[in-house]
PyMOL Python script that loads the backbone (N, CA, C, O; Angstrom):
from pymol import cmd

cmd.read_pdbstr("""\
ATOM      1  N   MET A   1     172.264  23.001 134.258  1.00  0.00           N
ATOM      2  CA  MET A   1     172.656  21.792 134.613  1.00  0.00           C
ATOM      3  C   MET A   1     174.132  22.677 135.581  1.00  0.00           C
ATOM      4  O   MET A   1     174.338  23.870 135.356  1.00  0.00           O
ATOM      5  N   SER A   2     174.982  21.929 136.562  1.00  0.00           N
ATOM      6  CA  SER A   2     176.202  22.630 137.152  1.00  0.00           C
ATOM      7  C   SER A   2     177.080  22.413 136.366  1.00  0.00           C
ATOM      8  O   SER A   2     177.320  21.491 135.586  1.00  0.00           O
ATOM      9  N   SER A   3     177.597  23.422 136.647  1.00  0.00           N
ATOM     10  CA  SER A   3     179.384  23.608 136.315  1.00  0.00           C
ATOM     11  C   SER A   3     180.296  22.712 137.259  1.00  0.00           C
ATOM     12  O   SER A   3     180.092  22.432 138.441  1.00  0.00           O
ATOM     13  N   ILE A   4     181.449  22.300 136.372  1.00  0.00           N
ATOM     14  CA  ILE A   4     182.370  21.667 137.587  1.00  0.00           C
ATOM     15  C   ILE A   4     182.745  22.369 138.549  1.00  0.00           C
ATOM     16  O   ILE A   4     183.062  21.653 139.499  1.00  0.00           O
ATOM     17  N   ASN A   5     182.872  23.589 138.774  1.00  0.00           N
ATOM     18  CA  ASN A   5     183.418  24.772 140.076  1.00  0.00           C
ATOM     19  C   ASN A   5     182.130  24.455 140.765  1.00  0.00           C
ATOM     20  O   ASN A   5     182.146  25.080 141.826  1.00  0.00           O
ATOM     21  N   GLU A   6     181.011  23.767 140.650  1.00  0.00           N
ATOM     22  CA  GLU A   6     179.761  24.496 141.497  1.00  0.00           C
ATOM     23  C   GLU A   6     179.653  22.695 142.148  1.00  0.00           C
ATOM     24  O   GLU A   6     178.658  22.449 142.830  1.00  0.00           O
ATOM     25  N   MET A   7     180.457  21.788 141.956  1.00  0.00           N
ATOM     26  CA  MET A   7     179.758  20.462 141.830  1.00  0.00           C
ATOM     27  C   MET A   7     180.555  20.092 143.142  1.00  0.00           C
ATOM     28  O   MET A   7     181.679  20.591 143.102  1.00  0.00           O
ATOM     29  N   ASN A   8     180.291  19.294 144.412  1.00  0.00           N
ATOM     30  CA  ASN A   8     180.516  18.725 145.592  1.00  0.00           C
ATOM     31  C   ASN A   8     181.441  17.337 144.830  1.00  0.00           C
ATOM     32  O   ASN A   8     181.733  17.092 143.659  1.00  0.00           O
ATOM     33  N   ASN A   9     181.654  16.767 145.875  1.00  0.00           N
ATOM     34  CA  ASN A   9     182.666  15.183 145.493  1.00  0.00           C
ATOM     35  C   ASN A   9     181.099  14.392 145.142  1.00  0.00           C
ATOM     36  O   ASN A   9     181.116  13.596 144.204  1.00  0.00           O
ATOM     37  N   ASP A  10     180.171  14.542 145.658  1.00  0.00           N
ATOM     38  CA  ASP A  10     178.983  13.578 145.795  1.00  0.00           C
ATOM     39  C   ASP A  10     178.299  13.933 144.338  1.00  0.00           C
ATOM     40  O   ASP A  10     177.866  12.944 143.746  1.00  0.00           O
ATOM     41  N   GLN A  11     178.181  14.876 143.844  1.00  0.00           N
ATOM     42  CA  GLN A  11     177.872  15.595 142.590  1.00  0.00           C
ATOM     43  C   GLN A  11     178.173  15.065 141.459  1.00  0.00           C
ATOM     44  O   GLN A  11     179.379  14.822 141.495  1.00  0.00           O
ATOM     45  N   LYS A  12     177.626  14.678 140.237  1.00  0.00           N
ATOM     46  CA  LYS A  12     178.089  13.698 138.729  1.00  0.00           C
ATOM     47  C   LYS A  12     177.705  14.734 137.792  1.00  0.00           C
ATOM     48  O   LYS A  12     177.295  15.686 138.457  1.00  0.00           O
ATOM     49  N   VAL A  13     177.662  14.928 136.844  1.00  0.00           N
ATOM     50  CA  VAL A  13     177.515  15.248 135.734  1.00  0.00           C
ATOM     51  C   VAL A  13     178.181  14.105 134.869  1.00  0.00           C
ATOM     52  O   VAL A  13     179.390  13.872 134.890  1.00  0.00           O
ATOM     53  N   LYS A  14     176.873  13.136 133.792  1.00  0.00           N
ATOM     54  CA  LYS A  14     176.665  12.597 132.804  1.00  0.00           C
ATOM     55  C   LYS A  14     176.940  13.465 131.440  1.00  0.00           C
ATOM     56  O   LYS A  14     176.229  14.355 130.975  1.00  0.00           O
ATOM     57  N   SER A  15     178.251  12.919 130.906  1.00  0.00           N
ATOM     58  CA  SER A  15     178.723  13.492 129.675  1.00  0.00           C
ATOM     59  C   SER A  15     179.361  12.580 129.018  1.00  0.00           C
ATOM     60  O   SER A  15     179.491  11.475 129.544  1.00  0.00           O
ATOM     61  N   THR A  16     180.027  12.893 127.423  1.00  0.00           N
ATOM     62  CA  THR A  16     179.862  12.089 126.128  1.00  0.00           C
ATOM     63  C   THR A  16     181.140  12.186 125.990  1.00  0.00           C
ATOM     64  O   THR A  16     181.546  12.653 127.054  1.00  0.00           O
ATOM     65  N   GLY A  17     182.402  11.936 124.974  1.00  0.00           N
ATOM     66  CA  GLY A  17     183.220  12.060 124.714  1.00  0.00           C
ATOM     67  C   GLY A  17     184.214  11.422 123.665  1.00  0.00           C
ATOM     68  O   GLY A  17     183.947  10.309 123.212  1.00  0.00           O
ATOM     69  N   THR A  18     185.308  12.066 123.281  1.00  0.00           N
ATOM     70  CA  THR A  18     186.413  11.336 122.704  1.00  0.00           C
ATOM     71  C   THR A  18     187.455  10.529 123.356  1.00  0.00           C
ATOM     72  O   THR A  18     188.116  11.288 124.065  1.00  0.00           O
ATOM     73  N   VAL A  19     187.855   9.419 123.421  1.00  0.00           N
ATOM     74  CA  VAL A  19     189.042   8.809 123.945  1.00  0.00           C
ATOM     75  C   VAL A  19     190.313   9.563 122.741  1.00  0.00           C
ATOM     76  O   VAL A  19     190.624   9.433 121.557  1.00  0.00           O
ATOM     77  N   LYS A  20     190.870  10.639 124.316  1.00  0.00           N
ATOM     78  CA  LYS A  20     192.636  11.110 122.895  1.00  0.00           C
ATOM     79  C   LYS A  20     193.450  10.310 122.903  1.00  0.00           C
ATOM     80  O   LYS A  20     193.873   9.960 121.801  1.00  0.00           O
ATOM     81  N   TRP A  21     193.956   9.752 123.984  1.00  0.00           N
ATOM     82  CA  TRP A  21     195.128   8.632 124.243  1.00  0.00           C
ATOM     83  C   TRP A  21     194.523   7.609 125.625  1.00  0.00           C
ATOM     84  O   TRP A  21     193.503   8.037 126.164  1.00  0.00           O
ATOM     85  N   PHE A  22     194.968   6.643 126.037  1.00  0.00           N
ATOM     86  CA  PHE A  22     195.070   5.444 126.446  1.00  0.00           C
ATOM     87  C   PHE A  22     195.983   4.481 126.625  1.00  0.00           C
ATOM     88  O   PHE A  22     196.040   3.479 125.912  1.00  0.00           O
ATOM     89  N   ASN A  23     197.023   4.808 127.921  1.00  0.00           N
ATOM     90  CA  ASN A  23     198.074   4.298 127.906  1.00  0.00           C
ATOM     91  C   ASN A  23     198.386   2.531 128.884  1.00  0.00           C
ATOM     92  O   ASN A  23     198.985   2.464 129.958  1.00  0.00           O
ATOM     93  N   ASP A  24     197.957   1.657 128.339  1.00  0.00           N
ATOM     94  CA  ASP A  24     197.596   0.519 128.932  1.00  0.00           C
ATOM     95  C   ASP A  24     198.375   0.386 130.171  1.00  0.00           C
ATOM     96  O   ASP A  24     197.861   0.421 131.289  1.00  0.00           O
ATOM     97  N   ALA A  25     200.019   0.186 129.871  1.00  0.00           N
ATOM     98  CA  ALA A  25     200.548   0.242 131.246  1.00  0.00           C
ATOM     99  C   ALA A  25     200.315   0.759 131.987  1.00  0.00           C
ATOM    100  O   ALA A  25     199.925   0.044 132.910  1.00  0.00           O
ATOM    101  N   LYS A  26     200.309   2.011 132.255  1.00  0.00           N
ATOM    102  CA  LYS A  26     200.011   2.582 132.979  1.00  0.00           C
ATOM    103  C   LYS A  26     198.911   2.982 133.578  1.00  0.00           C
ATOM    104  O   LYS A  26     198.785   3.562 134.657  1.00  0.00           O
ATOM    105  N   GLY A  27     197.821   2.506 132.526  1.00  0.00           N
ATOM    106  CA  GLY A  27     196.579   2.220 133.570  1.00  0.00           C
ATOM    107  C   GLY A  27     195.751   3.417 133.414  1.00  0.00           C
ATOM    108  O   GLY A  27     194.660   3.424 133.982  1.00  0.00           O
ATOM    109  N   PHE A  28     196.254   4.813 132.463  1.00  0.00           N
ATOM    110  CA  PHE A  28     195.025   5.761 132.623  1.00  0.00           C
ATOM    111  C   PHE A  28     195.500   6.506 131.006  1.00  0.00           C
ATOM    112  O   PHE A  28     196.489   6.198 130.341  1.00  0.00           O
ATOM    113  N   GLY A  29     194.448   7.550 130.669  1.00  0.00           N
ATOM    114  CA  GLY A  29     194.478   7.751 129.632  1.00  0.00           C
ATOM    115  C   GLY A  29     193.820   9.611 129.715  1.00  0.00           C
ATOM    116  O   GLY A  29     193.828  10.293 130.740  1.00  0.00           O
ATOM    117  N   PHE A  30     193.430   9.960 128.660  1.00  0.00           N
ATOM    118  CA  PHE A  30     192.132  11.688 128.315  1.00  0.00           C
ATOM    119  C   PHE A  30     191.246  11.397 127.530  1.00  0.00           C
ATOM    120  O   PHE A  30     191.569  10.948 126.430  1.00  0.00           O
ATOM    121  N   ILE A  31     190.244  11.525 127.780  1.00  0.00           N
ATOM    122  CA  ILE A  31     188.965  12.041 127.299  1.00  0.00           C
ATOM    123  C   ILE A  31     188.619  13.409 126.778  1.00  0.00           C
ATOM    124  O   ILE A  31     188.375  14.402 127.463  1.00  0.00           O
ATOM    125  N   THR A  32     188.635  13.315 125.449  1.00  0.00           N
ATOM    126  CA  THR A  32     188.019  15.357 124.733  1.00  0.00           C
ATOM    127  C   THR A  32     186.558  15.282 125.254  1.00  0.00           C
ATOM    128  O   THR A  32     185.884  14.293 124.969  1.00  0.00           O
ATOM    129  N   PRO A  33     186.109  16.157 125.909  1.00  0.00           N
ATOM    130  CA  PRO A  33     184.546  16.123 125.857  1.00  0.00           C
ATOM    131  C   PRO A  33     183.787  16.306 125.005  1.00  0.00           C
ATOM    132  O   PRO A  33     183.806  17.536 125.044  1.00  0.00           O
ATOM    133  N   ASP A  34     182.989  16.034 124.105  1.00  0.00           N
ATOM    134  CA  ASP A  34     181.850  16.357 122.733  1.00  0.00           C
ATOM    135  C   ASP A  34     181.483  17.874 122.889  1.00  0.00           C
ATOM    136  O   ASP A  34     181.190  18.596 121.937  1.00  0.00           O
ATOM    137  N   ASP A  35     181.546  18.372 124.525  1.00  0.00           N
ATOM    138  CA  ASP A  35     180.514  20.016 124.687  1.00  0.00           C
ATOM    139  C   ASP A  35     182.234  20.544 124.234  1.00  0.00           C
ATOM    140  O   ASP A  35     182.218  21.536 123.505  1.00  0.00           O
ATOM    141  N   GLY A  36     183.404  20.104 124.512  1.00  0.00           N
ATOM    142  CA  GLY A  36     184.615  21.084 124.758  1.00  0.00           C
ATOM    143  C   GLY A  36     184.864  20.961 126.184  1.00  0.00           C
ATOM    144  O   GLY A  36     184.544  20.265 127.147  1.00  0.00           O
ATOM    145  N   GLY A  37     185.765  22.213 125.795  1.00  0.00           N
ATOM    146  CA  GLY A  37     186.423  22.314 127.585  1.00  0.00           C
ATOM    147  C   GLY A  37     187.917  21.400 127.537  1.00  0.00           C
ATOM    148  O   GLY A  37     188.336  20.602 126.699  1.00  0.00           O
ATOM    149  N   GLU A  38     188.485  21.890 128.795  1.00  0.00           N
ATOM    150  CA  GLU A  38     189.789  20.896 128.783  1.00  0.00           C
ATOM    151  C   GLU A  38     189.381  18.930 128.779  1.00  0.00           C
ATOM    152  O   GLU A  38     188.356  18.258 128.663  1.00  0.00           O
ATOM    153  N   GLU A  39     190.762  18.665 128.966  1.00  0.00           N
ATOM    154  CA  GLU A  39     190.452  17.330 128.683  1.00  0.00           C
ATOM    155  C   GLU A  39     190.113  16.249 130.352  1.00  0.00           C
ATOM    156  O   GLU A  39     190.759  16.553 131.355  1.00  0.00           O
ATOM    157  N   ILE A  40     189.096  15.082 130.418  1.00  0.00           N
ATOM    158  CA  ILE A  40     189.414  14.858 131.153  1.00  0.00           C
ATOM    159  C   ILE A  40     190.246  13.669 131.388  1.00  0.00           C
ATOM    160  O   ILE A  40     190.620  12.974 130.444  1.00  0.00           O
ATOM    161  N   PHE A  41     190.655  13.316 133.023  1.00  0.00           N
ATOM    162  CA  PHE A  41     191.445  12.581 133.284  1.00  0.00           C
ATOM    163  C   PHE A  41     190.393  10.677 133.389  1.00  0.00           C
ATOM    164  O   PHE A  41     189.279  10.545 133.895  1.00  0.00           O
ATOM    165  N   ALA A  42     190.945   9.932 132.970  1.00  0.00           N
ATOM    166  CA  ALA A  42     190.549   8.343 133.076  1.00  0.00           C
ATOM    167  C   ALA A  42     191.453   7.519 133.116  1.00  0.00           C
ATOM    168  O   ALA A  42     192.484   7.329 132.471  1.00  0.00           O
ATOM    169  N   HIS A  43     190.665   6.773 134.426  1.00  0.00           N
ATOM    170  CA  HIS A  43     192.033   6.091 135.115  1.00  0.00           C
ATOM    171  C   HIS A  43     190.966   4.462 134.955  1.00  0.00           C
ATOM    172  O   HIS A  43     189.763   4.382 135.205  1.00  0.00           O
ATOM    173  N   PHE A  44     191.837   3.388 134.497  1.00  0.00           N
ATOM    174  CA  PHE A  44     191.226   2.223 134.082  1.00  0.00           C
ATOM    175  C   PHE A  44     190.144   1.497 134.977  1.00  0.00           C
ATOM    176  O   PHE A  44     189.187   0.808 134.625  1.00  0.00           O
ATOM    177  N   SER A  45     190.703   1.959 136.604  1.00  0.00           N
ATOM    178  CA  SER A  45     189.782   1.168 137.170  1.00  0.00           C
ATOM    179  C   SER A  45     188.099   2.021 137.472  1.00  0.00           C
ATOM    180  O   SER A  45     187.464   1.752 138.491  1.00  0.00           O
ATOM    181  N   SER A  46     187.614   2.951 136.511  1.00  0.00           N
ATOM    182  CA  SER A  46     186.066   3.651 136.228  1.00  0.00           C
ATOM    183  C   SER A  46     186.028   3.170 134.932  1.00  0.00           C
ATOM    184  O   SER A  46     185.190   3.535 134.108  1.00  0.00           O
ATOM    185  N   ILE A  47     186.990   2.286 134.700  1.00  0.00           N
ATOM    186  CA  ILE A  47     186.619   1.884 133.280  1.00  0.00           C
ATOM    187  C   ILE A  47     185.669   0.516 133.858  1.00  0.00           C
ATOM    188  O   ILE A  47     186.153  -0.289 134.654  1.00  0.00           O
ATOM    189  N   GLN A  48     183.840   0.361 133.170  1.00  0.00           N
ATOM    190  CA  GLN A  48     182.462  -0.095 133.455  1.00  0.00           C
ATOM    191  C   GLN A  48     182.402  -1.152 132.168  1.00  0.00           C
ATOM    192  O   GLN A  48     181.309  -1.199 131.604  1.00  0.00           O
ATOM    193  N   MET A  49     183.763  -2.249 131.494  1.00  0.00           N
ATOM    194  CA  MET A  49     182.992  -2.457 130.473  1.00  0.00           C
ATOM    195  C   MET A  49     183.371  -3.930 130.508  1.00  0.00           C
ATOM    196  O   MET A  49     183.918  -4.278 131.554  1.00  0.00           O
ATOM    197  N   ASP A  50     183.200  -4.845 129.606  1.00  0.00           N
ATOM    198  CA  ASP A  50     183.328  -6.633 130.066  1.00  0.00           C
ATOM    199  C   ASP A  50     185.096  -6.724 129.389  1.00  0.00           C
ATOM    200  O   ASP A  50     185.529  -5.817 128.679  1.00  0.00           O
ATOM    201  N   GLY A  51     185.662  -7.547 129.637  1.00  0.00           N
ATOM    202  CA  GLY A  51     186.964  -7.952 129.466  1.00  0.00           C
ATOM    203  C   GLY A  51     188.683  -6.934 130.452  1.00  0.00           C
ATOM    204  O   GLY A  51     189.039  -6.668 131.600  1.00  0.00           O
ATOM    205  N   PHE A  52     189.050  -6.790 129.406  1.00  0.00           N
ATOM    206  CA  PHE A  52     190.460  -6.366 129.659  1.00  0.00           C
ATOM    207  C   PHE A  52     189.591  -4.655 129.560  1.00  0.00           C
ATOM    208  O   PHE A  52     188.912  -4.202 128.639  1.00  0.00           O
ATOM    209  N   ARG A  53     190.018  -3.930 131.102  1.00  0.00           N
ATOM    210  CA  ARG A  53     189.783  -2.588 131.009  1.00  0.00           C
ATOM    211  C   ARG A  53     190.496  -2.085 130.290  1.00  0.00           C
ATOM    212  O   ARG A  53     191.630  -2.191 130.757  1.00  0.00           O
ATOM    213  N   THR A  54     190.501  -1.534 129.313  1.00  0.00           N
ATOM    214  CA  THR A  54     190.921  -0.232 128.490  1.00  0.00           C
ATOM    215  C   THR A  54     190.335   0.371 127.385  1.00  0.00           C
ATOM    216  O   THR A  54     189.265  -0.156 127.083  1.00  0.00           O
ATOM    217  N   LEU A  55     190.763   1.536 126.500  1.00  0.00           N
ATOM    218  CA  LEU A  55     190.187   2.243 126.071  1.00  0.00           C
ATOM    219  C   LEU A  55     191.269   2.477 125.184  1.00  0.00           C
ATOM    220  O   LEU A  55     192.450   2.557 125.520  1.00  0.00           O
ATOM    221  N   LYS A  56     190.749   2.599 123.879  1.00  0.00           N
ATOM    222  CA  LYS A  56     191.437   2.896 122.531  1.00  0.00           C
ATOM    223  C   LYS A  56     190.841   4.456 121.605  1.00  0.00           C
ATOM    224  O   LYS A  56     189.791   4.993 121.252  1.00  0.00           O
ATOM    225  N   GLU A  57     192.146   4.631 121.557  1.00  0.00           N
ATOM    226  CA  GLU A  57     191.846   6.106 120.635  1.00  0.00           C
ATOM    227  C   GLU A  57     190.677   6.311 119.839  1.00  0.00           C
ATOM    228  O   GLU A  57     190.139   5.500 119.086  1.00  0.00           O
ATOM    229  N   GLY A  58     190.261   7.790 120.155  1.00  0.00           N
ATOM    230  CA  GLY A  58     188.791   7.735 119.235  1.00  0.00           C
ATOM    231  C   GLY A  58     187.807   6.917 119.383  1.00  0.00           C
ATOM    232  O   GLY A  58     187.018   6.871 118.438  1.00  0.00           O
ATOM    233  N   GLN A  59     187.595   6.218 120.323  1.00  0.00           N
ATOM    234  CA  GLN A  59     186.813   5.411 121.073  1.00  0.00           C
ATOM    235  C   GLN A  59     185.437   6.726 121.868  1.00  0.00           C
ATOM    236  O   GLN A  59     185.777   7.547 122.720  1.00  0.00           O
ATOM    237  N   LYS A  60     184.257   6.636 121.436  1.00  0.00           N
ATOM    238  CA  LYS A  60     183.409   7.438 122.160  1.00  0.00           C
ATOM    239  C   LYS A  60     182.814   6.549 123.144  1.00  0.00           C
ATOM    240  O   LYS A  60     182.335   5.435 122.932  1.00  0.00           O
ATOM    241  N   VAL A  61     182.915   7.262 124.400  1.00  0.00           N
ATOM    242  CA  VAL A  61     182.388   6.501 125.647  1.00  0.00           C
ATOM    243  C   VAL A  61     181.588   7.943 125.968  1.00  0.00           C
ATOM    244  O   VAL A  61     181.624   9.114 125.590  1.00  0.00           O
ATOM    245  N   SER A  62     180.740   6.983 127.040  1.00  0.00           N
ATOM    246  CA  SER A  62     180.198   7.865 128.302  1.00  0.00           C
ATOM    247  C   SER A  62     180.392   7.909 129.649  1.00  0.00           C
ATOM    248  O   SER A  62     180.455   6.735 130.013  1.00  0.00           O
ATOM    249  N   TYR A  63     180.522   8.637 130.586  1.00  0.00           N
ATOM    250  CA  TYR A  63     181.216   8.955 131.772  1.00  0.00           C
ATOM    251  C   TYR A  63     180.076   9.890 132.603  1.00  0.00           C
ATOM    252  O   TYR A  63     179.068  10.543 132.334  1.00  0.00           O
ATOM    253  N   GLU A  64     180.854   9.545 133.741  1.00  0.00           N
ATOM    254  CA  GLU A  64     180.177  10.562 134.844  1.00  0.00           C
ATOM    255  C   GLU A  64     181.302  11.767 135.471  1.00  0.00           C
ATOM    256  O   GLU A  64     182.243  11.370 136.158  1.00  0.00           O
ATOM    257  N   LEU A  65     181.119  13.364 135.163  1.00  0.00           N
ATOM    258  CA  LEU A  65     182.249  14.293 135.480  1.00  0.00           C
ATOM    259  C   LEU A  65     182.062  14.533 136.562  1.00  0.00           C
ATOM    260  O   LEU A  65     180.979  14.881 137.031  1.00  0.00           O
ATOM    261  N   THR A  66     183.654  14.313 137.483  1.00  0.00           N
ATOM    262  CA  THR A  66     183.581  14.680 138.532  1.00  0.00           C
ATOM    263  C   THR A  66     185.166  15.399 139.398  1.00  0.00           C
ATOM    264  O   THR A  66     186.167  14.760 139.074  1.00  0.00           O
ATOM    265  N   GLN A  67     185.359  16.204 140.075  1.00  0.00           N
ATOM    266  CA  GLN A  67     186.247  16.758 140.160  1.00  0.00           C
ATOM    267  C   GLN A  67     187.108  15.918 141.245  1.00  0.00           C
ATOM    268  O   GLN A  67     186.782  15.821 142.429  1.00  0.00           O
ATOM    269  N   GLY A  68     188.188  15.360 140.700  1.00  0.00           N
ATOM    270  CA  GLY A  68     189.097  14.855 141.430  1.00  0.00           C
ATOM    271  C   GLY A  68     190.359  15.672 141.449  1.00  0.00           C
ATOM    272  O   GLY A  68     190.503  16.619 140.675  1.00  0.00           O
ATOM    273  N   PRO A  69     191.372  15.279 142.418  1.00  0.00           N
ATOM    274  CA  PRO A  69     192.223  15.509 143.420  1.00  0.00           C
ATOM    275  C   PRO A  69     193.359  16.754 142.857  1.00  0.00           C
ATOM    276  O   PRO A  69     193.781  17.702 143.520  1.00  0.00           O
ATOM    277  N   LYS A  70     193.716  16.370 141.283  1.00  0.00           N
ATOM    278  CA  LYS A  70     194.216  17.167 140.171  1.00  0.00           C
ATOM    279  C   LYS A  70     193.254  17.838 139.143  1.00  0.00           C
ATOM    280  O   LYS A  70     193.833  18.604 138.372  1.00  0.00           O
ATOM    281  N   GLY A  71     192.328  17.754 139.022  1.00  0.00           N
ATOM    282  CA  GLY A  71     191.239  18.412 138.008  1.00  0.00           C
ATOM    283  C   GLY A  71     190.196  17.576 137.708  1.00  0.00           C
ATOM    284  O   GLY A  71     189.613  16.883 138.541  1.00  0.00           O
ATOM    285  N   LYS A  72     189.970  17.620 136.653  1.00  0.00           N
ATOM    286  CA  LYS A  72     188.385  17.194 136.231  1.00  0.00           C
ATOM    287  C   LYS A  72     188.707  15.567 135.744  1.00  0.00           C
ATOM    288  O   LYS A  72     189.664  15.158 135.087  1.00  0.00           O
ATOM    289  N   GLN A  73     187.347  14.669 136.412  1.00  0.00           N
ATOM    290  CA  GLN A  73     188.163  12.899 136.307  1.00  0.00           C
ATOM    291  C   GLN A  73     186.605  12.423 135.323  1.00  0.00           C
ATOM    292  O   GLN A  73     185.522  12.988 135.173  1.00  0.00           O
ATOM    293  N   ALA A  74     187.100  11.304 134.879  1.00  0.00           N
ATOM    294  CA  ALA A  74     185.858  10.516 134.595  1.00  0.00           C
ATOM    295  C   ALA A  74     185.791   8.897 135.374  1.00  0.00           C
ATOM    296  O   ALA A  74     186.657   8.025 135.432  1.00  0.00           O
ATOM    297  N   LEU A  75     184.182   8.941 135.999  1.00  0.00           N
ATOM    298  CA  LEU A  75     184.027   8.143 136.962  1.00  0.00           C
ATOM    299  C   LEU A  75     182.830   7.072 135.699  1.00  0.00           C
ATOM    300  O   LEU A  75     182.239   7.515 134.715  1.00  0.00           O
ATOM    301  N   ASN A  76     182.829   6.191 136.025  1.00  0.00           N
ATOM    302  CA  ASN A  76     181.785   5.070 135.467  1.00  0.00           C
ATOM    303  C   ASN A  76     181.698   4.945 134.230  1.00  0.00           C
ATOM    304  O   ASN A  76     180.570   4.955 133.738  1.00  0.00           O
ATOM    305  N   ILE A  77     183.175   4.749 133.147  1.00  0.00           N
ATOM    306  CA  ILE A  77     183.325   5.095 131.959  1.00  0.00           C
ATOM    307  C   ILE A  77     182.472   3.864 130.954  1.00  0.00           C
ATOM    308  O   ILE A  77     182.662   2.654 131.079  1.00  0.00           O
ATOM    309  N   THR A  78     181.628   4.420 130.078  1.00  0.00           N
ATOM    310  CA  THR A  78     180.937   2.947 129.687  1.00  0.00           C
ATOM    311  C   THR A  78     180.935   3.100 127.516  1.00  0.00           C
ATOM    312  O   THR A  78     181.064   4.212 127.003  1.00  0.00           O
ATOM    313  N   LYS A  79     180.837   2.334 126.992  1.00  0.00           N
ATOM    314  CA  LYS A  79     179.913   2.852 125.705  1.00  0.00           C
ATOM    315  C   LYS A  79     178.972   3.556 125.931  1.00  0.00           C
ATOM    316  O   LYS A  79     178.378   3.430 127.001  1.00  0.00           O
ATOM    317  N   PRO A  80     178.470   4.734 124.743  1.00  0.00           N
ATOM    318  CA  PRO A  80     178.080   5.795 124.862  1.00  0.00           C
ATOM    319  C   PRO A  80     176.229   4.631 124.570  1.00  0.00           C
ATOM    320  O   PRO A  80     176.204   3.717 123.746  1.00  0.00           O
ATOM    321  N   GLN A  81     175.158   4.955 125.313  1.00  0.00           N
ATOM    322  CA  GLN A  81     173.993   4.916 125.082  1.00  0.00           C
ATOM    323  C   GLN A  81     173.788   5.020 123.888  1.00  0.00           C
ATOM    324  O   GLN A  81     174.523   5.815 123.303  1.00  0.00           O
ATOM    325  N   ILE A  82     172.755   4.293 123.077  1.00  0.00           N
ATOM    326  CA  ILE A  82     172.367   4.802 121.487  1.00  0.00           C
ATOM    327  C   ILE A  82     170.761   5.363 122.069  1.00  0.00           C
ATOM    328  O   ILE A  82     169.964   5.874 121.283  1.00  0.00           O
TER     329      ILE A  82
END
""", "prot")
cmd.dss("prot")
cmd.show_as("cartoon", "prot")
cmd.util.cbc("prot")
cmd.orient("prot")
């Protein structure tokens, strides 16, 4: 598996984590990865779920990890596959 430092803009790593916090008014929050490491930025536009695009504190999620302009960022955020 590639590390985030080896990723370019076209590479994405599938990961899972837990929502640390999410602010509905601002439309963003952070995810704590299950495998440890730094928190991942989550923007409402990356949430791929039905209804109002929000996340709840403590919610388990799956996402694609990419390098954003200011650090690690989650894309295609969904409920984890069982």
